[in-house]
Phi, psi and omega in degrees: 000316179304315180297316181295323180294319180296319179297322178292324177294320179296328178285329180286322184297315178299324180292321177295317177298323177293325179292325179288324183284334182232082180291171180297149186272342184292334175294327179293316178299319182298316180299318180298315178298321181295320177297318178298316179297319180294321177295321180294322180296315179299322180293320178296315179298322180295316180297315177296325177294321178294320178298318181292324183290327178296320179291320182291331182289318179295321181284329180291333178297334178269329183272343184090010178248159180275186181294332184258014178087008181279150177280127176244151178296151180301326182295325179294318180290323178294318178297323179295321180288317183289333183284344180280127176294150178290159178293160183304323182297324181285333178281333186262341182238133178286159176296138179287129179084003180288147180269121180291151177294143183286135175277125183275133174236125181295141179255334180200167182291142179089355177287151181240148182291147178292148182271120179265118183280121178269143180290130180278165180296330182275001176291160179294160179307150185296316184296322181284333181284322186256340179079004182238356183079008181248152178295147180290149179291160177293161181297135177090358180248123180256127178234153173273176182295333179267003177061038178261138183290153179287156181292149176297153177291150180299147182271150176289174187303120173062003183219190175141359179067029180287152179257121182297144180196167184295331183247023182289135182286158175285145184246123173263126187228161172228167186300130180271347182292342181081001182244357185226172182233014180289159180212161175215155180230038181270116180271189183302325183256020183297147180286134179299326183296318177295317180301312183294326179293319177293319180293329181291339179272356180290155180304140184269353177224155178288127179302148180299141178093346177272143175283123183293147181237161176252126176267118178264111184258112182260115177257106188234161173272316179229253182264188179243090184296334178270012183303320178300327175290318179293329178298318176295325179293319182277345188299132176084012185228027177299142183099349181245000183206162171223149182241139177224131186238127174245110179236173181297133181299342179281349181284129183235048178290160179290149181286136179291168179300159185297329182283352183288152173288347183254010180293119180051045181250009176284133175267159173301123190240169175228164182296138179239130176247137184297137174079001180254168182294342178298338175292320174291325177298319181292325179291321177292325179294319176298315177299319183294314180295323180290323177296319182282328187290317185211122180291344181270002173293112184259327180234148185229111185250124179266130181226167179240179179287347181258005176287150172223148174278143180258348181227167176289168186297314182303324180292313182295317182298313180297319181299316183283310187292325183269001182286145177265359182229163172263157184243103183204126176291136178203098183220161178266124180236115176291162175104180186290330182272005179234264180297335180294343180271356181290138177252126184294341179291347177285341179287145006266003181298313176242115179276157179303324181287346179269351184291131185225164178224155175179175178289148181278348185275108192240166164228114186244153170273177186292323180296315178292322177299319178293324179293326181292314182287339178272358184292119178241009184248306189273320180297317175303328181290315177296319179300328183273320190246347180264085184230176179052250187271020184270319179063079186298333180293341180265351188232331189295301181296318177300318180290318178300316180296321182292329181275317190271334181233145174296160184296337180290343181284337180247148179282350180055039173206161181255150176276358181255127175275130179222142179262106177256015186290343181276348182078173179094179185281349184237144177287172179289150175248146187242131181264179184302315186289341178278348180274105179233169178297317180295323182290318177296323179289327175292321176298325183280329190220026183256010182228168176229134180207185180244132177230116180052044178081001181242147179280138179211162176261357176272092182250330184240122177266342183221165176213159177205166001254119181248130183287156182303330185288350177275355184302318183299323178296319181293319179295331178282319187272342186303311180299325184277325189252314189263351172084017175211165180099000000 
């Protein structure tokens, strides 16, 4: 029995030992399932939390709070908003109704660009600041509620520096001299024929009691590099002159200061090509505007951008106003450059023996200027037949003067000195180093001519062609030699 009992105990012990080493498997499976469920639940919660936090971050940037409801300083929220790039639509399309920044264009030397004040990040919202939902304009810019630009200021009589264009408005003007009542309504695109017809009806003489004025007609390609010298020449003599400038319509130079003699003195212009009839058209355009602008304009002097005065204003004014003749070259020149330019198709209106040549730089009285703009016979003929190698600017006015006025009416000389000694189609040009005191004195007193029946050495009041780099020399020598400045 003892043996049997021992054997049963030996069988039970191994079974107990085996039971302790290998417990049941169902508790382990249950724990794994619980862990998996817990992990899935945490993942769902985390995903929802991230989605909520992105929305909270964007709203917190405006409220000043963080994604978790924490208080953040305003600088931190502003940086967060500024660091985010704008959406593609905002980068490619401007805001509707936004005011573009003003482009600064210098008006005179020494001017500085306007300071445009930019809105800081700490400024109040745009809609609240303006009350219109639109951004406030930059400093110095005035806008209406509809953001429409203000109308341009009215132009002075017959001038104004307007730029020709297909949609340019017509300009109604009255005489700016204060002594006349003439008017014109020729805009930038006005027909030259209409302009000439109105100018032809202007008074042919200066009304009694008016102080005569001299009209200085500048026919230029671009700007006036000698303008500072002319400013010294005109200084202190307002009321005795008027200035008119015809430049290329493509020129967009800055307007001179209001005190300048050239302020808003550009007339509506058209393109001019050297050697073509368009140059005569520009001369007639200048005459027409000067006739309409001021009835007291008594003398009309044509100048270029390379012209300089040789005497002071009182001398020039007295010489012109008191002269009994007009100053325009008109002579018969044999050879290819004279008679050889005559076109037989001009006959019988212009006969070969009436054909003349001369310099284009003239001084006309008011009566002859009115005759030129009223011409409906000879100028159309020159426009049609004086082409290529004819050079209408050298033949139209000399021929017109020879036909319409007797030779005794003109001095048959020009008041502009030009050096043609080098030959060729263009006169000599003078640089800075060639402008000396002796040279200027020779120009003023080196010739002999007739003035009102008397012999004089004052024959040329102006000279050309001087390059822009010679301006400094003229400004230095003008007080000493020419009597002004």
